[in-house]
C-alpha positions in Angstrom: 76.6 165.1 43.0 80.2 164.3 41.1 82.2 165.7 44.1 80.3 163.4 46.1 81.7 160.4 43.7 85.1 162.0 44.1 85.0 162.0 47.8 83.6 158.9 47.7 86.5 157.6 45.4 89.0 158.9 47.2 87.5 157.4 50.8 87.9 154.3 49.3 91.2 154.6 47.7 92.2 155.8 51.3 90.4 153.2 53.1 92.2 150.3 50.8 95.4 152.4 51.6 94.9 151.6 55.7 93.9 148.1 55.0 97.3 147.6 53.1 99.3 149.3 55.8 97.8 147.8 58.5 98.4 143.9 56.9 102.1 144.9 56.0 101.8 146.2 60.3 100.5 143.0 60.6 103.2 141.0 58.8 106.4 142.8 60.3 105.1 142.6 63.7 104.7 138.5 63.5 108.3 139.0 61.7 109.8 140.3 64.9 109.3 137.3 66.8 109.7 135.0 63.8 113.3 135.0 62.8 113.4 132.2 60.6 110.8 129.5 59.3 111.9 126.1 58.6 109.7 123.9 56.6 109.7 119.5 57.1 107.1 117.4 54.7 106.0 116.5 51.7 104.7 118.0 48.7 101.8 119.9 50.3 105.0 122.0 51.1 107.8 121.5 48.3 108.8 124.5 46.9 111.9 122.4 44.4 113.5 120.0 46.2 112.3 117.0 44.1 114.3 119.3 40.7 117.3 118.2 42.1 118.0 115.2 42.2 116.4 112.1 40.0 113.2 110.9 40.7 109.8 110.8 38.8 108.0 112.6 41.7 107.9 116.2 40.2 106.5 119.0 39.5 108.9 121.1 37.2 107.1 120.8 34.1 103.5 122.7 32.8 101.5 123.0 33.8 102.2 123.2 37.7 102.8 127.2 37.9 100.3 128.0 35.4 99.3 130.9 38.0 102.3 131.3 40.1 104.2 134.6 39.0 106.0 134.2 35.4 103.4 131.3 34.9 106.1 128.8 34.8 106.8 125.5 36.5 109.0 125.4 39.6 108.4 122.2 41.7 105.8 123.5 43.1 102.5 120.6 43.2 100.6 123.7 42.3 99.2 125.6 39.8 100.4 128.5 41.3 101.3 129.6 44.9 101.6 126.8 48.0 100.9 127.2 51.5 104.4 127.1 52.4 104.5 130.5 50.4 101.7 132.0 52.1 102.8 130.6 55.4 106.4 132.7 54.6 104.1 136.1 53.4 102.2 136.2 56.8 104.7 135.6 58.8 106.7 138.5 56.8 109.3 136.4 55.5 111.2 135.5 52.1 109.5 131.9 50.9 112.0 129.8 52.6 114.5 128.4 49.5 114.6 124.5 49.1 117.7 123.0 50.4 119.2 120.8 47.7 119.5 125.0 45.7 122.4 125.6 48.2 123.7 122.5 49.9 126.3 124.5 51.5 124.5 127.7 52.5 123.6 128.6 56.2 119.9 129.9 55.2 119.6 132.5 58.2 115.5 132.9 56.9 115.3 129.8 56.8 115.2 126.9 54.8 112.7 124.1 53.3 113.4 120.8 53.1 110.4 119.4 52.4 110.1 116.4 49.4 107.4 115.4 47.5 106.6 111.9 48.1 108.4 111.9 51.9 106.8 110.4 54.4 107.5 109.8 57.8 108.6 106.4 57.3 112.0 105.8 55.4 110.6 102.8 53.7 107.6 105.4 51.5 108.6 106.0 48.2 112.0 104.9 49.0 112.5 103.6 45.0 114.6 104.0 42.6 112.7 105.8 39.9 110.7 107.5 42.9 113.0 108.6 45.3 112.0 111.1 47.6 113.7 113.1 50.8 111.9 110.9 53.7 111.7 112.8 57.0 114.3 111.2 58.9 117.0 112.8 56.0 115.8 116.0 56.2 116.1 115.9 59.9 119.5 114.8 58.6 119.5 117.9 56.9 119.0 120.4 59.3 121.4 119.4 61.9 123.9 119.9 59.2 122.3 123.3 58.9 122.1 124.2 62.7 126.1 123.2 62.3 126.5 125.3 59.7 125.0 128.5 61.6 126.4 127.8 64.5 129.8 128.1 62.7 128.5 131.8 60.9 127.1 133.2 64.0 128.6 131.6 67.1 126.6 128.6 70.0 124.5 131.6 71.3 123.3 133.4 68.3 122.4 130.1 66.6 120.3 128.8 69.9 118.4 132.3 69.9 118.0 132.5 65.8 116.3 128.8 66.6 114.4 129.2 69.6 112.7 132.1 67.6 111.5 130.5 63.9 108.6 129.1 63.4 109.5 125.1 62.6 106.6 123.9 59.8 106.0 120.3 59.9 103.4 118.5 57.3 103.9 115.0 56.5 101.7 111.5 57.1 100.0 111.4 53.7 102.1 109.6 51.5 102.4 107.1 54.2 98.8 106.3 54.3 98.4 107.2 50.3 100.9 104.0 50.0 99.3 101.9 52.5 95.6 102.2 50.6 96.7 102.6 46.5 95.4 99.3 45.3 97.8 97.1 44.7 99.3 97.9 47.8 101.8 95.3 49.4 102.0 97.0 52.7 98.5 95.5 54.3 99.7 92.1 53.7 102.4 92.4 56.4 100.5 95.8 58.4 97.4 96.9 59.5 96.3 99.7 59.5 96.7 100.4 62.7 100.1 98.7 63.2 101.0 100.9 59.9 99.8 104.2 62.2 101.4 102.8 65.2 104.9 102.6 63.8 104.2 106.1 62.1 103.4 107.7 65.6 106.9 106.8 67.5 108.9 107.2 64.3 107.1 111.1 64.1 108.1 111.2 68.0 111.8 110.6 67.8 111.8 112.4 64.4 110.4 115.9 66.6 112.2 114.8 69.3 115.5 115.2 67.3 113.9 118.5 66.0 113.3 120.2 69.2 117.1 118.6 70.2 119.0 120.6 67.5 117.0 123.7 69.4 113.5 124.0 67.8 111.4 125.7 70.3 108.0 126.5 68.2 106.0 124.2 66.2 103.3 124.2 63.7 102.1 120.9 63.3 99.1 120.1 60.2 97.5 117.0 60.7 96.7 114.9 57.6 93.3 115.8 55.4 90.7 113.5 54.4 92.8 111.6 51.5 89.8 109.7 51.0 88.3 112.6 49.1 91.0 113.4 46.4 90.5 112.6 42.9 92.9 109.5 42.8 91.4 107.8 45.8 87.9 108.5 44.4 88.3 106.7 41.4 88.7 103.4 43.4 85.1 103.6 44.2 82.7 103.9 41.0 80.3 105.6 42.8 83.2 108.8 42.4 82.4 109.3 46.5 85.2 109.6 49.3 87.2 106.2 50.0 85.9 106.1 53.3 88.4 103.5 55.3 91.4 105.9 54.0 88.9 108.6 55.3 88.8 106.3 58.5 92.5 105.8 59.1 93.5 109.3 58.9 91.2 110.6 61.2 92.4 107.5 63.6 96.0 108.5 62.4 95.1 112.6 63.9 93.3 111.5 66.7 97.0 109.5 67.6 98.7 112.6 66.4 97.1 115.0 69.0 97.5 112.9 72.1 101.5 112.4 70.9 101.8 116.2 71.1 100.0 116.4 74.2 102.3 114.1 76.1 105.4 115.7 73.9 105.1 118.3 75.1 103.9 117.4 78.7 107.5 115.8 78.9 108.9 118.8 77.6 107.1 121.4 79.3 107.7 125.2 78.7 110.9 124.4 76.0 108.0 122.9 73.5 105.3 124.8 71.8 103.2 123.6 69.3 100.1 124.6 67.3 98.0 121.8 65.5 95.9 122.0 62.5 92.8 120.6 61.8 93.5 120.1 58.8 90.7 116.6 58.2 88.2 118.8 59.8 88.8 122.1 57.8 88.8 120.4 54.3 85.9 118.3 55.0 84.1 121.3 55.7 85.6 122.7 52.3 84.4 119.7 50.7 80.8 119.5 52.1 80.6 123.3 52.1 82.7 124.3 49.4 80.3 127.3 47.6 81.0 129.0 51.5 84.4 128.9 50.1 83.6 130.0 47.2 84.4 126.7 44.9 82.1 124.6 42.7 83.9 121.5 41.9 84.8 119.3 44.3 85.2 115.8 43.3 87.0 116.5 39.9 90.9 117.6 39.3 91.4 120.5 37.2 94.8 119.6 35.2 95.0 115.4 34.4 93.3 112.9 32.0 90.4 110.2 31.7 87.7 110.0 34.8 87.6 112.9 36.9 90.8 114.2 35.8 92.8 112.0 37.6 93.3 108.7 35.4 96.0 110.5 34.1 98.2 113.0 36.4 99.2 116.2 35.5 101.6 116.8 32.9 102.1 118.2 29.4 100.0 116.0 27.6 96.8 116.6 30.4 94.1 119.4 29.5 93.3 121.8 32.8 90.2 123.8 33.7 90.1 127.2 32.6 89.0 128.9 36.2 91.1 127.2 38.7 90.0 129.2 41.2 86.5 127.3 41.4 88.4 123.9 42.2 89.7 122.1 45.5 92.0 119.8 43.8 94.7 120.8 41.2 95.8 117.4 40.3 95.3 113.7 41.5 96.4 114.4 45.0 97.2 118.2 45.4 95.0 121.4 46.3 94.9 124.7 44.1 96.7 127.9 45.2 93.2 128.8 46.5 92.5 126.0 49.0 96.2 126.7 50.5 95.3 130.6 50.8 92.3 129.9 52.8 94.2 127.6 54.4 96.8 129.8 55.6 94.0 132.3 56.2 92.4 130.1 58.6 95.2 129.2 60.1 96.3 132.8 61.4 92.2 133.7 61.9 90.9 131.0 63.8 90.8 130.8 67.6 89.2 127.0 68.1 87.4 125.7 65.4 90.5 123.9 63.9 93.9 125.1 65.8 94.5 123.9 68.8 96.8 124.1 71.4 98.0 127.5 71.6 96.8 130.3 68.8 99.1 130.6 65.9 99.0 134.0 66.9 100.1 133.5 70.2 102.8 131.0 69.2 104.1 133.1 67.1 104.4 135.6 69.5 106.4 133.7 72.2 
């Protein structure tokens, strides 16, 4: 019996090693097809850019990063890793450094321009105290990186480098958050549809600029059900989702998918993309939490007050002991656990949430 247990243990150990080796081999094969990763977006992907300029939109203080290696805040709006970390891990690359950490570098393995609070529109969070690097500015920074890359390795090599890199864009939530925040003045001048139309036309031009600089492989992520964040649930006495905010988030996503199809048609084979239906994915997660291992779908883990969302996650806040069973880390951001499941779904999904092209097929181009 002891001999059988020994053999069983050895087999399990061997199987575990084989599984690890297969994952490493898969990541290495992806890395061969993905030279670098360039990240554009907001706080869902920010790995520390907002640490480098004056803004109240920051996460470089406790209790952010409590589950990050070392347990210290890094500028990520999360208890640990965010989606940018897991994306890089899955393609076999290091997490791209924040651009502002070394503005003179040419970032051969990629770079992150993502900034907490950023929007498609320049006016989103364009405040003295709540500043951000809006998407058009992120594209300007990428222009500078592209020029430095050309200077460093030559025009031909730079062109090949960018054509085989993954360009990740996660943006738009803050534009709608600002529209639907209490006492917002935007609805006075624009209807929700007018706001969405402006977002889409602006985003079209920004994607065209990135493409014109050499990008060929895009991962575009739609807006999630922002009305189900703790911050938006606070607007209802019942703690239910804000249906109006969700309606227009879904409406924007429909327009975005149509716009991407038109962009691909116009640019033909030079523009390839995977679109992730973040809205449907998160709705399923919220409606069926136990399927994914979650218990708390409404309240934030870190904060104060009703739904732990009256006060954001700051050093005087309290936080839940088991972050892995919460969907939301703070009033608007997901936990590390959600980010990991989201990225795993991205790589394993065939048709339910990923459209236009499987991500693995995109990476293989």
